[in-house]
DRENDO-1510 file (C-alpha; in Angstrom, 1 decimal, always signed):
<recs>
REC; n; res; u; v; w
REC; 1; MET; -45.6; +30.8; +61.1 .
REC; 2; GLY; -46.3; +33.8; +63.5 .
REC; 3; VAL; -47.3; +33.1; +67.0 .
REC; 4; LEU; -50.9; +34.2; +66.7 .
REC; 5; THR; -51.4; +31.8; +63.4 .
REC; 6; LYS; -50.1; +29.3; +65.8 .
REC; 7; ILE; -52.5; +30.1; +68.8 .
REC; 8; ARG; -55.1; +29.8; +66.3 .
REC; 9; ARG; -54.5; +26.6; +64.7 .
REC; 10; ALA; -54.2; +24.9; +68.1 .
REC; 11; VAL; -57.2; +26.3; +69.4 .
REC; 12; THR; -59.1; +25.3; +66.1 .
REC; 13; ARG; -57.5; +21.3; +66.2 .
REC; 14; ARG; -58.7; +21.4; +69.9 .
REC; 15; LEU; -62.3; +22.5; +68.9 .
REC; 16; ARG; -62.6; +20.1; +66.3 .
REC; 17; ARG; -62.5; +16.9; +68.6 .
REC; 18; THR; -66.0; +17.6; +69.4 .
REC; 19; VAL; -69.2; +18.0; +66.6 .
REC; 20; ALA; -70.3; +21.3; +68.5 .
REC; 21; GLY; -66.7; +22.4; +68.3 .
REC; 22; THR; -65.9; +21.5; +64.5 .
REC; 23; CYS; -69.5; +23.4; +64.0 .
REC; 24; LEU; -68.8; +26.5; +65.7 .
REC; 25; VAL; -65.3; +26.5; +63.6 .
REC; 26; PHE; -66.9; +26.3; +60.2 .
REC; 27; VAL; -69.8; +29.0; +61.2 .
REC; 28; VAL; -67.4; +31.2; +62.1 .
REC; 29; ASP; -65.5; +30.4; +59.3 .
REC; 30; ASN; -68.9; +31.3; +57.2 .
REC; 31; LEU; -69.3; +34.3; +58.7 .
REC; 32; LEU; -66.3; +35.5; +57.1 .
REC; 33; GLY; -66.7; +34.3; +53.8 .
REC; 34; LYS; -70.0; +36.6; +54.0 .
REC; 35; LEU; -68.3; +39.3; +55.2 .
REC; 36; ARG; -65.1; +38.9; +52.1 .
REC; 37; LEU; -68.5; +38.5; +49.7 .
REC; 38; ALA; -70.1; +42.1; +51.0 .
REC; 39; ARG; -67.2; +43.8; +50.0 .
REC; 40; GLY; -66.8; +42.4; +47.1 .
REC; 41; ASP; -63.6; +39.8; +47.5 .
REC; 42; ILE; -64.2; +36.9; +45.9 .
REC; 43; GLU; -60.5; +35.6; +46.4 .
REC; 44; SER; -60.4; +31.9; +47.8 .
REC; 45; TYR; -58.1; +29.2; +48.3 .
REC; 46; SER; -60.8; +26.6; +47.4 .
REC; 47; GLY; -59.6; +25.3; +43.7 .
REC; 48; ALA; -55.9; +26.4; +44.4 .
REC; 49; LEU; -55.1; +22.4; +43.9 .
REC; 50; HIS; -51.8; +23.4; +41.7 .
REC; 51; ALA; -50.0; +25.1; +45.0 .
REC; 52; SER; -49.4; +21.8; +46.2 .
REC; 53; LEU; -48.2; +20.1; +43.5 .
REC; 54; ASP; -44.9; +20.6; +41.6 .
REC; 55; THR; -44.8; +21.0; +37.8 .
REC; 56; ALA; -44.5; +17.2; +37.2 .
REC; 57; GLY; -47.8; +16.5; +39.6 .
REC; 58; SER; -49.6; +19.3; +37.8 .
REC; 59; LEU; -48.6; +18.2; +34.2 .
REC; 60; ALA; -50.0; +14.8; +35.2 .
REC; 61; TYR; -52.9; +15.9; +36.8 .
REC; 62; VAL; -54.4; +18.1; +33.9 .
REC; 63; ARG; -53.6; +15.2; +31.5 .
REC; 64; GLN; -55.5; +12.4; +33.7 .
REC; 65; VAL; -58.6; +15.2; +34.0 .
REC; 66; HIS; -58.6; +15.8; +30.3 .
REC; 67; LEU; -58.3; +12.0; +29.3 .
REC; 68; GLU; -60.8; +11.0; +31.6 .
REC; 69; TYR; -63.3; +13.7; +30.2 .
REC; 70; LEU; -62.8; +12.2; +27.1 .
REC; 71; ASP; -63.2; +8.8; +28.3 .
REC; 72; GLU; -66.6; +9.6; +29.8 .
REC; 73; ILE; -67.9; +11.6; +26.6 .
REC; 74; GLY; -66.6; +8.7; +24.3 .
REC; 75; LEU; -64.4; +10.9; +21.8 .
REC; 76; PRO; -61.1; +11.0; +20.8 .
REC; 77; ALA; -61.0; +15.1; +20.8 .
REC; 78; PHE; -62.9; +17.7; +22.2 .
REC; 79; HIS; -64.1; +20.7; +19.0 .
REC; 80; GLY; -66.5; +23.4; +19.1 .
REC; 81; ARG; -67.1; +25.6; +21.7 .
REC; 82; VAL; -66.5; +23.7; +25.9 .
REC; 83; ALA; -67.3; +25.4; +28.8 .
REC; 84; GLU; -65.2; +24.3; +32.1 .
REC; 85; VAL; -67.0; +24.9; +35.3 .
REC; 86; GLY; -65.0; +25.5; +38.1 .
REC; 87; PRO; -61.7; +25.6; +36.7 .
REC; 88; GLY; -59.7; +26.5; +39.8 .
REC; 89; ASP; -56.3; +28.2; +39.7 .
REC; 90; SER; -55.4; +26.4; +36.4 .
REC; 91; CYS; -56.1; +26.6; +32.7 .
REC; 92; GLY; -54.1; +23.8; +32.1 .
REC; 93; VAL; -56.9; +21.2; +31.0 .
REC; 94; ALA; -58.8; +24.4; +28.9 .
REC; 95; LEU; -55.1; +24.2; +27.1 .
REC; 96; LEU; -55.1; +20.7; +26.2 .
REC; 97; ILE; -59.0; +20.9; +25.1 .
REC; 98; ARG; -57.8; +24.3; +22.8 .
REC; 99; GLY; -54.9; +21.3; +21.9 .
REC; 100; ASP; -57.5; +19.3; +20.7 .
REC; 101; GLY; -59.2; +21.6; +18.6 .
REC; 102; ALA; -61.8; +23.2; +20.5 .
REC; 103; GLU; -62.4; +27.0; +19.0 .
REC; 104; GLN; -63.2; +28.4; +22.3 .
REC; 105; VAL; -63.1; +27.6; +26.3 .
REC; 106; ASP; -64.5; +29.2; +28.4 .
REC; 107; LEU; -64.0; +28.9; +32.1 .
REC; 108; VAL; -66.6; +29.5; +34.8 .
REC; 109; ASP; -65.8; +29.9; +38.0 .
REC; 110; ARG; -67.7; +32.3; +41.2 .
REC; 111; PHE; -64.2; +32.4; +43.0 .
REC; 112; TYR; -61.1; +33.6; +42.3 .
REC; 113; SER; -58.5; +30.8; +43.2 .
REC; 114; ARG; -55.4; +32.4; +44.6 .
REC; 115; ARG; -52.3; +31.5; +42.2 .
REC; 116; ASP; -48.7; +31.3; +41.6 .
REC; 117; GLU; -48.5; +32.4; +38.3 .
REC; 118; ALA; -44.8; +31.8; +37.7 .
REC; 119; ARG; -45.8; +28.4; +38.7 .
REC; 120; HIS; -48.5; +27.6; +36.2 .
REC; 121; GLY; -46.1; +29.4; +33.8 .
REC; 122; ALA; -44.1; +26.8; +34.0 .
REC; 123; VAL; -46.8; +24.3; +33.2 .
REC; 124; TYR; -48.3; +25.9; +30.3 .
REC; 125; ARG; -44.7; +26.2; +28.5 .
REC; 126; SER; -44.6; +22.2; +28.9 .
REC; 127; LEU; -48.1; +21.8; +27.9 .
REC; 128; ILE; -47.8; +23.6; +25.0 .
REC; 129; ALA; -44.4; +22.0; +23.9 .
REC; 130; ALA; -45.8; +18.9; +24.0 .
REC; 131; THR; -49.3; +19.4; +22.3 .
REC; 132; PRO; -48.7; +20.2; +18.5 .
REC; 133; GLY; -52.6; +21.8; +18.4 .
REC; 134; LEU; -50.8; +24.3; +20.6 .
REC; 135; ALA; -47.8; +25.2; +18.2 .
REC; 136; SER; -49.6; +28.6; +17.6 .
REC; 137; PHE; -48.9; +29.4; +21.7 .
REC; 138; ALA; -45.3; +29.1; +21.5 .
REC; 139; GLY; -43.3; +31.4; +23.6 .
REC; 140; LEU; -46.6; +32.4; +25.6 .
REC; 141; ASP; -47.3; +31.2; +29.6 .
REC; 142; ARG; -49.6; +33.6; +30.9 .
REC; 143; GLU; -53.5; +32.7; +30.9 .
REC; 144; GLU; -54.7; +35.7; +29.4 .
REC; 145; GLN; -52.3; +35.2; +26.4 .
REC; 146; PHE; -53.7; +32.2; +25.1 .
REC; 147; ALA; -56.6; +33.4; +22.0 .
REC; 148; GLY; -59.7; +31.2; +23.0 .
REC; 149; LEU; -60.0; +31.3; +26.2 .
REC; 150; THR; -62.0; +33.4; +28.7 .
REC; 151; ARG; -62.4; +33.0; +32.1 .
REC; 152; ARG; -65.8; +34.2; +34.0 .
REC; 153; TYR; -65.5; +35.3; +37.8 .
REC; 154; GLY; -68.7; +36.5; +40.0 .
REC; 155; ASP; -71.7; +35.6; +41.2 .
REC; 156; SER; -72.6; +35.8; +37.2 .
REC; 157; ALA; -70.2; +33.3; +36.3 .
REC; 158; SER; -72.1; +30.7; +39.5 .
REC; 159; ALA; -72.8; +27.6; +37.4 .
REC; 160; GLU; -76.5; +28.5; +38.0 .
REC; 161; ALA; -76.7; +31.9; +36.2 .
REC; 162; PHE; -74.2; +31.9; +33.2 .
REC; 163; PHE; -76.0; +29.2; +31.5 .
REC; 164; THR; -78.9; +30.8; +29.7 .
REC; 165; GLY; -78.0; +32.2; +26.7 .
REC; 166; GLY; -79.6; +29.4; +24.7 .
REC; 167; GLU; -77.4; +26.2; +22.8 .
REC; 168; ALA; -73.9; +27.1; +22.7 .
REC; 169; TYR; -71.4; +25.0; +23.8 .
REC; 170; ASP; -71.0; +21.1; +22.3 .
REC; 171; PHE; -69.2; +20.3; +25.7 .
REC; 172; ILE; -69.7; +21.6; +29.6 .
REC; 173; VAL; -67.4; +19.5; +32.0 .
REC; 174; SER; -66.6; +19.8; +35.7 .
REC; 175; ARG; -64.7; +17.9; +38.2 .
REC; 176; ALA; -65.4; +18.2; +41.8 .
REC; 177; VAL; -67.7; +21.2; +41.5 .
REC; 178; MET; -70.9; +20.2; +41.5 .
REC; 179; GLU; -71.0; +19.5; +45.2 .
REC; 180; HIS; -70.2; +22.7; +45.9 .
REC; 181; VAL; -72.4; +24.5; +43.6 .
REC; 182; THR; -75.3; +26.4; +45.8 .
REC; 183; ASP; -78.6; +24.7; +43.1 .
REC; 184; PRO; -76.7; +22.0; +41.4 .
REC; 185; VAL; -80.2; +20.6; +40.1 .
REC; 186; LEU; -80.8; +24.1; +38.5 .
REC; 187; ALA; -77.3; +24.4; +37.2 .
REC; 188; LEU; -77.5; +21.0; +35.8 .
REC; 189; ARG; -80.7; +22.1; +34.1 .
REC; 190; ARG; -79.7; +24.9; +32.3 .
REC; 191; MET; -76.3; +23.5; +31.5 .
REC; 192; ALA; -78.5; +20.9; +29.9 .
REC; 193; ALA; -80.4; +23.4; +27.8 .
REC; 194; ALA; -77.4; +25.4; +26.7 .
REC; 195; LEU; -75.8; +22.3; +25.1 .
REC; 196; LYS; -76.5; +22.4; +21.1 .
REC; 197; PRO; -78.1; +19.7; +19.6 .
REC; 198; GLY; -75.9; +16.6; +20.3 .
REC; 199; GLY; -73.9; +18.0; +22.7 .
REC; 200; VAL; -72.6; +16.4; +25.7 .
REC; 201; MET; -71.9; +17.4; +29.3 .
REC; 202; THR; -70.1; +15.3; +32.1 .
REC; 203; HIS; -69.6; +16.4; +35.8 .
REC; 204; VAL; -67.6; +14.1; +38.0 .
REC; 205; VAL; -68.9; +14.7; +41.7 .
REC; 206; ASP; -67.6; +14.2; +45.0 .
REC; 207; LEU; -70.2; +13.5; +47.5 .
REC; 208; GLY; -68.0; +13.7; +50.6 .
REC; 209; ASP; -67.4; +15.8; +53.0 .
REC; 210; HIS; -64.0; +16.9; +51.9 .
REC; 211; THR; -62.6; +16.6; +55.7 .
REC; 212; MET; -65.4; +19.1; +57.2 .
REC; 213; PHE; -65.8; +16.1; +59.9 .
REC; 214; THR; -64.0; +13.2; +58.7 .
REC; 215; GLY; -60.5; +15.3; +59.0 .
REC; 216; SER; -61.0; +15.0; +62.5 .
REC; 217; GLY; -61.6; +11.6; +62.8 .
REC; 218; PHE; -65.5; +11.1; +62.3 .
REC; 219; HIS; -67.2; +8.9; +60.4 .
REC; 220; GLU; -68.2; +9.6; +56.7 .
REC; 221; LEU; -72.2; +10.4; +56.9 .
REC; 222; LYS; -71.5; +12.9; +60.5 .
REC; 223; PHE; -72.1; +15.7; +58.2 .
REC; 224; LEU; -75.5; +14.7; +56.7 .
REC; 225; GLU; -76.8; +14.4; +60.8 .
REC; 226; LEU; -77.0; +18.4; +60.9 .
REC; 227; PRO; -80.2; +20.4; +60.5 .
REC; 228; ASP; -79.9; +22.3; +57.4 .
REC; 229; TRP; -80.1; +25.7; +59.0 .
REC; 230; LEU; -77.1; +24.7; +61.2 .
REC; 231; TYR; -75.3; +23.5; +58.2 .
REC; 232; ARG; -76.2; +26.4; +55.6 .
REC; 233; GLU; -74.6; +28.6; +58.3 .
REC; 234; MET; -71.3; +26.4; +58.0 .
REC; 235; THR; -71.2; +26.8; +54.1 .
REC; 236; ALA; -73.2; +28.6; +52.2 .
REC; 237; ALA; -70.6; +31.8; +51.5 .
REC; 238; VAL; -67.5; +29.8; +51.4 .
REC; 239; GLY; -68.8; +27.2; +48.8 .
REC; 240; ARG; -68.6; +23.8; +51.1 .
REC; 241; PRO; -69.8; +20.8; +49.9 .
REC; 242; ASN; -73.9; +21.4; +49.3 .
REC; 243; ARG; -74.9; +17.7; +50.9 .
REC; 244; VAL; -77.3; +17.3; +47.5 .
REC; 245; PRO; -77.6; +13.7; +47.2 .
REC; 246; LEU; -77.1; +10.8; +44.3 .
REC; 247; ALA; -81.5; +11.1; +43.7 .
REC; 248; ALA; -81.2; +14.9; +43.0 .
REC; 249; TYR; -79.2; +14.4; +40.4 .
REC; 250; ARG; -81.0; +11.8; +39.2 .
REC; 251; GLU; -84.0; +13.4; +39.1 .
REC; 252; ALA; -82.6; +16.3; +37.8 .
REC; 253; LEU; -81.6; +15.0; +34.0 .
REC; 254; PRO; -83.6; +11.4; +33.9 .
REC; 255; GLY; -81.6; +9.2; +31.4 .
REC; 256; SER; -78.2; +10.7; +32.0 .
REC; 257; ASP; -75.4; +8.3; +32.5 .
REC; 258; LEU; -74.5; +7.4; +36.4 .
REC; 259; LYS; -71.2; +5.8; +37.0 .
REC; 260; VAL; -70.2; +5.2; +40.2 .
REC; 261; THR; -66.3; +6.3; +41.5 .
REC; 262; ARG; -66.5; +5.5; +45.3 .
REC; 263; LEU; -68.5; +4.0; +48.2 .
REC; 264; VAL; -68.6; +5.0; +51.5 .
REC; 265; GLY; -65.9; +3.6; +53.5 .
REC; 266; ALA; -63.8; +2.5; +50.5 .
REC; 267; GLU; -61.1; +3.8; +48.2 .
REC; 268; ARG; -61.5; +5.3; +44.6 .
REC; 269; LEU; -63.1; +2.8; +42.2 .
REC; 270; SER; -60.4; +2.0; +39.3 .
REC; 271; LYS; -62.7; +3.3; +37.0 .
REC; 272; PRO; -66.2; +4.5; +36.9 .
REC; 273; VAL; -68.7; +1.7; +36.7 .
REC; 274; PRO; -72.9; +1.5; +37.4 .
REC; 275; PHE; -73.2; +0.6; +40.7 .
REC; 276; ASP; -74.6; -2.8; +40.1 .
REC; 277; GLN; -71.4; -3.8; +38.5 .
REC; 278; ILE; -69.5; -3.5; +41.7 .
REC; 279; PRO; -68.7; -6.2; +43.7 .
REC; 280; ARG; -71.7; -7.5; +45.5 .
REC; 281; ALA; -69.2; -8.0; +48.7 .
REC; 282; GLN; -68.3; -4.3; +48.3 .
REC; 283; ARG; -71.0; -3.0; +48.0 .
REC; 284; ASP; -72.6; -5.0; +50.9 .
REC; 285; ARG; -69.9; -3.4; +53.3 .
REC; 286; SER; -70.5; +0.3; +52.1 .
REC; 287; VAL; -74.4; -0.2; +52.3 .
REC; 288; ALA; -73.7; -2.1; +55.8 .
REC; 289; LEU; -72.0; +1.2; +57.2 .
REC; 290; VAL; -74.7; +3.5; +55.7 .
REC; 291; ARG; -77.3; +1.4; +58.0 .
REC; 292; ALA; -75.3; +1.8; +61.1 .
REC; 293; HIS; -75.5; +5.3; +60.9 .
REC; 294; LYS; -78.6; +6.3; +59.3 .
REC; 295; ALA; -80.9; +6.4; +62.1 .
REC; 296; ARG; -78.9; +9.8; +63.2 .
REC; 297; LEU; -78.9; +11.0; +59.9 .
REC; 298; HIS; -81.4; +14.0; +59.2 .
REC; 299; ARG; -85.0; +13.1; +58.6 .
REC; 300; ARG; -84.1; +14.2; +54.6 .
REC; 301; TYR; -81.6; +11.7; +54.3 .
REC; 302; ARG; -83.1; +8.7; +56.0 .
REC; 303; ALA; -85.5; +8.9; +53.2 .
REC; 304; LEU; -83.5; +7.9; +50.7 .
REC; 305; ALA; -82.3; +4.4; +49.6 .
REC; 306; ASP; -79.2; +2.5; +51.5 .
REC; 307; GLU; -77.6; +2.2; +48.2 .
REC; 308; ASP; -77.9; +6.0; +47.2 .
REC; 309; LEU; -76.3; +7.0; +50.3 .
REC; 310; ALA; -73.6; +4.5; +49.8 .
REC; 311; VAL; -72.6; +6.3; +46.6 .
REC; 312; ALA; -69.6; +8.4; +47.9 .
REC; 313; GLY; -68.6; +10.0; +44.5 .
REC; 314; PHE; -70.0; +9.4; +40.3 .
REC; 315; VAL; -69.7; +11.0; +37.0 .
REC; 316; LEU; -72.4; +12.4; +35.6 .
REC; 317; THR; -72.8; +12.2; +31.4 .
REC; 318; HIS; -75.9; +14.0; +29.7 .
REC; 319; TRP; -76.0; +14.1; +26.1 .
REC; 320; SER; -78.2; +16.1; +23.9 .
REC; 321; ALA; -81.3; +15.1; +22.0 .
</recs>
């Protein structure tokens, strides 16, 4: 690590001890993001999850995500045409979806997540060797070699812009992506319209601040205190959490199934469940935390139900008629 990098990190840590300093750090970072986008640079460390995992960890993760998607849609396997929104640096989940028997998987991402092709190749070889449905991929280890997998990047591949071609998909899935989308309500409605009759989409959504403030020791709802204009200047160009609340998702697609994965101030639940099925004492603790901070939240969030603000993560599943 160079001297300048050490100095920059030290200054950043010091600034992030205060709310004002934290805001400044993210405003500057977002400005740099705007400049990168202006010159057509869509590379990002966001979504580069597998860079921090070894082969075993990556294999476990993609298998877990694949199984969780199937659990939510209530089917033993994928089929037909599938879109995975915001897959990040790995196509491992998409490979398993192809292995189920899906004919085509479109990987849709506004940004290009940096990746180590050699490390991913080891994961892909292991998945192919262990999945009978991928026998035709034997000997392959690069994403561009996999028939039936197609990457889409850039503004035209944003969740809001991509799904405008009519009833095209049997399934649409995402994990920890919708909270980064600029307009998730528009995206959800367009995705719903892009499902074939009988199609299903499921989205795992994290409503936390992704360590923007919690990473420096502030409470979980701190990022909801900021005015919209300031928060936009901290986040818009780099895909940080959009602060769209649970209520907006519920209103976007009435009748969709919503299950909670985590409450404010608590660990992730062992499995997604409806809010009213969470033990009462656990719900009450999270609602009490919300009430302790609610008076300082931006007025838009003060108007929301305490129970909705207590939800820090959920799964939305929607079935097309």
